C-alpha positions as CSV (number, residue, x, y, z in Angstrom):
1,M,83.3,172.3,172.2
2,S,86.9,172.5,173.9
3,E,84.9,171.8,177.1
4,G,83.7,168.8,175.8
5,L,87.3,167.4,174.9
6,D,88.6,168.7,178.5
7,R,86.0,166.4,179.9
8,H,88.1,163.5,178.8
9,A,91.5,164.9,179.8
10,D,93.9,162.0,180.5
11,P,95.6,162.7,184.2
12,R,98.2,160.4,183.9
13,P,101.5,161.9,183.5
14,S,102.5,159.7,180.5
15,E,101.6,160.2,177.0
16,T,102.2,156.7,176.1
17,P,98.9,155.5,174.3
18,K,97.4,152.3,175.8
19,I,95.5,149.9,173.4
20,A,92.0,149.7,174.2
21,A,90.7,146.5,176.1
22,L,90.6,143.6,173.8
23,S,86.9,142.5,172.8
24,P,85.5,139.4,172.9
25,Q,83.9,140.3,169.6
26,G,84.9,137.3,166.9
27,D,88.5,137.8,166.0
28,L,88.8,141.5,167.3
29,P,92.3,140.6,169.3
30,T,93.9,139.5,166.0
31,I,93.8,143.1,164.6
32,L,97.2,144.4,164.6
33,C,96.8,147.4,162.4
34,L,94.3,149.1,160.4
35,G,94.9,147.4,157.5
36,D,93.6,144.1,159.1
37,F,89.8,145.5,159.6
38,K,89.0,145.5,155.8
39,A,89.0,141.9,155.4
40,H,86.8,141.4,158.5
41,A,84.5,144.1,157.2
42,K,84.3,141.9,153.8
43,R,83.5,138.7,155.6
44,R,80.7,140.7,157.6
45,L,79.3,143.3,155.0
46,P,77.1,142.1,152.0
47,R,79.0,142.4,148.8
48,P,77.4,145.9,147.7
49,L,77.8,147.4,150.9
50,F,81.5,146.2,151.0
51,G,82.0,147.5,147.3
52,Y,80.3,151.0,148.4
53,I,83.2,151.4,150.8
54,A,86.0,149.8,149.3
55,G,85.4,151.3,145.5
56,A,86.5,154.5,143.9
57,S,85.3,156.1,140.5
58,E,86.3,154.5,136.9
59,T,89.7,152.8,137.1
60,N,90.5,153.5,140.6
61,A,93.3,155.9,139.3
62,S,93.1,158.4,142.3
63,L,92.5,155.6,145.0
64,E,95.7,154.2,143.8
65,H,97.7,157.2,143.5
66,N,96.6,158.3,147.1
67,S,98.2,155.1,148.4
68,R,101.1,155.0,146.3
69,S,102.0,158.7,147.0
70,Y,103.0,157.8,150.7
71,R,105.5,155.1,149.3
72,H,107.5,157.7,147.1
73,Y,108.6,158.7,150.7
74,G,110.9,157.2,153.1
75,F,112.6,158.5,156.4
76,R,115.9,160.0,157.7
77,P,115.8,159.4,161.5
78,R,118.2,161.1,163.7
79,I,119.9,159.2,166.6
80,L,120.8,159.5,170.3
81,T,118.0,161.9,171.2
82,D,116.3,161.6,174.4
83,V,112.5,161.0,173.3
84,S,111.1,159.8,176.5
85,R,108.6,162.6,177.1
86,R,107.4,162.8,173.5
87,K,104.0,163.9,172.9
88,Q,101.7,163.8,170.1
89,R,98.9,166.1,171.1
90,R,98.3,168.7,168.6
91,S,96.0,172.1,168.2
92,L,93.8,172.5,165.6
93,L,91.5,175.2,165.2
94,G,92.0,176.4,168.7
95,I,91.4,172.9,170.3
96,D,93.9,170.6,171.5
97,Y,93.3,166.9,170.5
98,A,95.1,163.8,171.8
99,A,96.1,163.0,168.4
100,P,97.0,164.6,165.1
101,F,94.1,162.8,163.0
102,G,90.5,162.6,163.0
103,I,87.9,160.4,161.3
104,A,86.8,161.5,157.9
105,P,83.3,162.1,156.7
106,M,81.7,158.9,155.4
107,G,78.0,158.7,154.3
108,I,75.6,156.0,154.9
109,S,77.7,154.8,157.6
110,A,74.7,153.3,159.7
111,L,74.1,151.1,156.8
112,M,77.3,149.6,157.2
113,A,77.4,149.6,160.9
114,Y,74.3,149.8,163.2
115,R,74.0,153.7,164.5
116,G,77.3,153.8,162.6
117,D,77.7,157.8,162.8
118,L,77.2,157.5,166.6
119,V,79.6,154.7,166.9
120,L,82.2,156.9,165.3
121,A,81.3,159.9,167.1
122,Q,81.3,158.4,170.6
123,A,84.6,156.7,169.8
124,A,86.2,159.8,168.5
125,E,85.1,161.8,171.7
126,A,86.5,159.3,173.9
127,G,89.6,159.2,172.0
128,Q,90.0,163.1,172.2
129,I,90.1,163.3,168.3
130,P,87.8,165.1,166.0
131,M,85.1,163.2,163.9
132,I,83.3,164.9,160.8
133,M,79.5,163.7,160.3
134,S,78.9,163.3,156.8
135,G,75.8,165.2,155.4
136,S,74.8,161.9,153.6
137,S,74.2,160.4,156.8
138,L,71.0,158.4,158.1
139,I,71.0,159.5,161.7
140,P,69.7,163.0,162.6
141,L,72.5,165.3,163.3
142,E,71.2,166.7,166.4
143,D,71.5,163.0,167.8
144,V,75.0,162.8,166.7
145,V,76.2,166.2,168.3
146,A,74.3,165.4,171.7
147,A,76.2,162.4,172.2
148,A,79.3,163.7,170.8
149,P,79.7,167.7,171.2
150,S,83.0,167.8,169.7
151,A,81.9,166.5,166.1
152,W,82.0,168.3,163.2
153,F,79.4,168.7,160.5
154,Q,79.8,168.3,156.8
155,A,77.5,169.3,154.2
156,Y,76.9,168.6,150.5
157,L,75.0,171.7,149.2
158,P,73.3,172.6,146.2
159,G,73.6,176.4,144.8
160,E,70.5,177.4,146.2
161,P,70.3,180.1,148.7
162,D,67.6,179.4,151.0
163,R,68.6,175.8,151.3
164,I,71.9,176.8,152.0
165,D,70.4,179.1,155.0
166,A,68.3,176.8,156.4
167,L,70.8,174.0,156.7
168,V,73.6,176.4,158.0
169,D,70.8,177.4,160.6
170,R,70.0,174.0,161.5
171,V,73.6,173.0,161.9
172,A,74.2,176.0,164.2
173,A,71.2,175.4,166.6
174,A,72.2,171.8,166.9
175,G,75.5,173.0,168.5
176,F,78.1,172.4,166.3
177,G,81.2,174.4,166.4
178,T,82.9,173.2,163.0
179,L,81.2,173.1,159.4
180,V,83.1,171.6,156.7
181,L,81.6,172.5,153.1
182,T,82.6,169.7,150.4
183,V,83.3,171.3,147.1
184,D,84.2,168.7,144.9
185,T,81.0,166.8,144.1
186,A,79.8,169.1,141.6
187,T,78.1,166.1,140.2
188,L,77.8,162.3,141.1
189,A,80.7,160.6,139.8
190,N,80.8,157.8,137.5
191,R,81.3,154.9,140.1
192,E,81.1,151.7,138.0
193,N,82.3,149.8,140.6
194,N,79.5,150.2,142.7
195,I,77.2,149.3,140.1
196,R,79.1,145.9,139.4
197,A,79.0,145.3,143.1
198,G,75.5,145.5,143.2
199,F,75.1,149.1,144.9
200,S,72.7,151.7,143.8
201,T,71.0,154.7,145.3
202,P,67.9,154.4,145.9
203,L,68.5,150.8,146.9
204,R,66.4,148.4,144.8
205,P,65.3,145.1,146.4
206,S,66.4,142.1,144.1
207,L,66.7,138.2,143.9
208,R,70.7,139.4,144.3
209,L,70.3,141.8,147.2
210,A,68.0,139.2,149.3
211,W,70.6,136.5,148.5
212,E,73.3,138.8,150.1
213,G,71.2,139.6,153.2
214,I,70.7,135.8,154.0
215,S,74.3,134.8,153.1
216,H,75.3,137.7,155.5
217,P,73.3,137.0,158.7
218,R,75.1,139.1,161.2
219,W,74.9,142.1,159.0
220,T,71.2,141.2,158.4
221,V,70.3,140.6,162.1
222,G,72.7,143.0,163.8
223,T,72.4,145.8,161.6
224,F,69.5,145.9,158.9
225,L,66.9,144.3,160.9
226,R,67.7,146.0,164.3
227,T,67.6,149.3,162.5
228,L,64.2,148.6,160.9
229,V,62.7,147.4,164.2
230,Q,64.0,150.4,166.2
231,H,64.7,153.2,163.8
232,G,62.4,152.2,160.9
233,I,63.2,152.8,157.1
234,P,66.6,154.8,157.0
235,H,66.1,158.3,155.7
236,F,68.7,160.7,154.3
237,E,68.3,163.0,157.4
238,N,70.6,165.7,156.9
239,S,70.9,166.6,153.1
240,Y,68.9,170.0,154.1
241,A,67.1,171.5,157.1
242,T,64.4,169.2,156.6
243,R,64.2,165.0,156.6
244,G,65.0,163.8,153.1
245,A,63.8,160.7,151.3
246,P,64.4,157.1,152.5
247,I,67.1,155.4,151.3
248,I,64.5,153.4,148.9
249,A,63.1,155.8,147.9
250,R,63.4,157.5,143.8
251,S,63.2,160.7,144.9
252,V,66.8,160.3,146.5
253,M,68.5,161.4,143.1
254,R,66.4,164.6,143.1
255,D,67.2,165.4,146.6
256,F,71.3,165.3,145.2
257,G,70.4,167.8,142.6
258,K,71.6,171.2,141.5
259,R,75.0,170.9,143.4
260,D,76.5,172.1,140.3
261,H,75.0,175.6,140.6
262,L,77.4,176.1,144.0
263,N,80.0,178.5,143.5
264,W,82.4,181.3,145.6
265,S,79.4,183.2,146.1
266,H,77.7,181.0,147.9
267,L,80.7,180.2,150.3
268,A,81.1,183.6,151.0
269,R,77.2,183.5,151.9
270,I,77.8,180.7,154.4
271,R,80.8,182.6,155.8
272,A,78.2,185.6,156.5
273,R,76.0,183.4,158.1
274,W,78.0,181.0,160.1
275,S,79.5,182.2,163.0
276,G,81.7,178.8,163.8
277,K,84.7,177.5,162.2
278,L,84.5,177.2,158.5
279,V,86.7,174.4,156.7
280,V,86.6,173.8,152.9
281,K,86.8,170.2,152.0
282,G,88.0,169.0,148.4
283,V,90.8,171.3,147.5
284,I,93.5,170.3,145.4
285,R,95.2,173.8,143.7
286,P,96.8,176.4,145.6
287,D,94.7,179.0,143.8
288,D,91.7,177.6,145.1
289,A,93.1,177.2,148.5
290,L,94.0,181.0,148.4
291,K,90.3,181.9,147.3
292,A,88.7,179.6,150.0
293,V,90.5,181.3,152.6
294,S,89.7,184.9,150.9
295,C,86.5,183.8,151.5
296,G,86.9,183.4,155.1
297,A,87.8,179.9,155.2
298,D,89.4,179.1,158.7
299,G,90.7,176.0,157.1
300,I,90.9,173.6,154.3
301,V,91.3,169.7,153.4
302,I,93.3,168.6,150.6
303,S,91.5,165.8,149.3
304,N,90.3,164.1,146.1
305,H,87.2,162.5,148.1
306,G,89.1,159.1,148.7
307,G,89.4,158.7,144.7
308,R,85.6,158.8,144.9
309,Q,85.1,161.8,142.3
310,L,87.2,162.6,139.2
311,D,89.2,159.6,138.4
312,G,93.1,160.6,138.0
313,T,93.0,163.7,140.4
314,L,96.2,164.3,142.0
315,A,97.0,162.6,145.3
316,P,96.1,164.8,148.1
317,L,99.7,164.3,149.5
318,D,101.3,165.2,146.2
319,A,99.2,168.3,146.2
320,L,100.0,169.1,149.9
321,P,103.5,171.2,149.5
322,S,102.4,173.8,146.8
323,V,99.3,174.4,149.2
324,V,100.9,174.9,152.1
325,A,103.5,177.1,150.3
326,A,100.7,179.3,148.9
327,L,99.0,179.7,152.1
328,K,101.8,180.5,154.2
329,G,100.0,179.6,157.6
330,Q,97.0,181.8,156.8
331,A,94.9,178.7,157.7
332,A,94.7,175.3,158.8
333,V,95.9,172.9,156.5
334,M,94.4,169.4,156.5
335,I,94.7,166.2,154.3
336,D,93.0,163.0,153.7
337,G,93.2,159.7,151.2
338,G,95.4,156.8,151.5
339,I,96.5,157.1,155.2
340,V,96.5,153.7,156.8
341,R,99.8,154.1,159.1
342,G,101.7,156.0,161.7
343,T,104.1,156.5,159.3
344,D,101.5,158.1,157.0
345,V,100.5,160.5,159.1
346,L,104.1,161.5,160.0
347,K,104.8,161.8,156.4
348,A,101.7,164.2,155.7
349,L,102.8,166.4,159.2
350,T,106.5,166.6,157.7
351,L,105.2,167.7,154.4
352,G,103.5,170.6,156.4
353,A,99.8,169.2,157.0
354,D,98.5,170.8,160.1
355,F,96.2,167.5,160.7
356,V,95.1,164.4,159.1
357,F,92.0,162.5,158.6
358,V,91.2,158.8,158.0
359,G,88.2,157.2,156.4
360,R,87.8,153.8,155.4
361,P,89.8,152.1,157.7
362,F,87.6,153.4,160.7
363,L,84.3,152.4,158.7
364,Y,85.5,148.9,158.2
365,A,86.1,148.9,162.3
366,A,82.9,149.9,162.8
367,S,81.3,147.6,160.2
368,A,83.1,144.7,161.5
369,F,83.2,145.1,165.3
370,G,81.2,148.2,166.1
371,R,82.0,150.8,168.8
372,A,85.0,148.2,169.9
373,G,86.4,148.3,166.8
374,V,86.5,151.7,166.2
375,N,88.1,152.1,169.7
376,R,90.9,149.6,168.7
377,A,91.3,151.4,165.4
378,I,92.2,155.0,167.3
379,S,94.5,153.1,170.0
380,L,96.2,151.2,167.3
381,L,97.2,154.6,165.0
382,K,98.1,156.3,168.5
383,E,100.3,153.8,169.4
384,E,102.0,153.6,165.8
385,I,102.7,157.4,166.1
386,H,103.8,157.2,169.6
387,R,106.5,154.4,168.7
388,D,107.4,156.0,165.2
389,M,108.1,159.2,166.9
390,A,110.5,157.6,169.0
391,L,111.9,155.6,165.9
392,L,112.3,158.9,164.1
393,G,114.2,160.6,167.1
394,I,111.7,163.6,168.0
395,D,109.8,164.5,171.0
396,S,107.4,166.9,169.6
397,L,105.3,166.9,166.4
398,S,106.7,170.3,165.9
399,D,110.4,169.0,165.5
400,L,109.4,167.8,162.2
401,N,111.0,169.3,159.2
402,E,111.7,167.8,155.5
403,S,115.0,166.9,156.5
404,F,113.4,163.6,157.8
405,L,112.3,162.6,154.6
406,W,113.9,161.3,151.5
407,R,112.2,160.7,147.8
408,A,112.3,157.3,146.5
409,D,112.3,158.8,143.1
410,L,115.1,161.5,143.4
411,P,118.7,161.5,144.4
412,V,119.5,161.3,148.6
413,S,121.5,164.2,149.9
414,A,124.3,163.6,152.0
415,D,123.3,166.5,154.3
């Protein structure tokens, strides 16, 4: 896995990231930050698909908490520090990456952007950052790891030993080096926003859906029809060891069953069978983080599923300090949810995260502009981090400590 990244090593002495060449596609040159991609994706995508990406569960409380938590913190930069040789490279699970962020797993990406999982994985490979492929994906995992050998695979597993073993063996045979087990999906959440937007699984043909296709010709021709002609009806390819149901099949819901049976014994079983790196995603509580590590996890991702599961769950950034304190360096601590700026990345790292993952903005970029959009999104975030490090007064991410932060809702110390 590390050899695949070394092939992309940058021979230039400077660590200053360069913005990817501007694409002639539409309005890509006007994109100045990750937040700009959302409006373009909203125009391109049919309303049900955009709603699937943008929405969360019930009242969207968790989604709002995720964003708001980063605004609770500000910076206390230091001055007159030589920052001319600053570097943002970061080691994670034994691999050196060009930046301290990666692309989070996002289901059915290939319905939003043509060959979406491949687009995200190849852009991440070129940018020397990790990308986590979702188990709820529509492209075979073997195709993705062949195109991007450093990609990780994220699994949704039921509490059924035979199915667990078979999928773990398939992922290993494909050549993935890191397996991510998502553990916060014991049942499907109440995603009322999806229903209001017209999205459902399985996809149900209707006059409304037909009109959305007609009124969004770029997506219809460039993604939907192109996929049908070249690859047929999309299937859930990686839920289990064998090919799953097509996205329009009524049996899709049954394929997602028995996740409520999953428990700690299954994690131990996976650890015993899987020889690569094992990461547990969906951790919020310190005691759960400790138990995951005791079962053999090499890392944990603090996450509330982007606000898409239990509404009102604690924001990952607010959970971060207590989890870091409990683990005391026993495993890699990662975080996702609400990150859209380089300053967000630095806040999470300052509070103890080893690495962060970003989801929606990269899928918006892929949906609106394809591979060129994801390339630009990666470059923009790298550039922001590089600039912010200089303004904060640090040469290395290892310089970060809590003296650089202040809480907006607490008295500020004069130290």
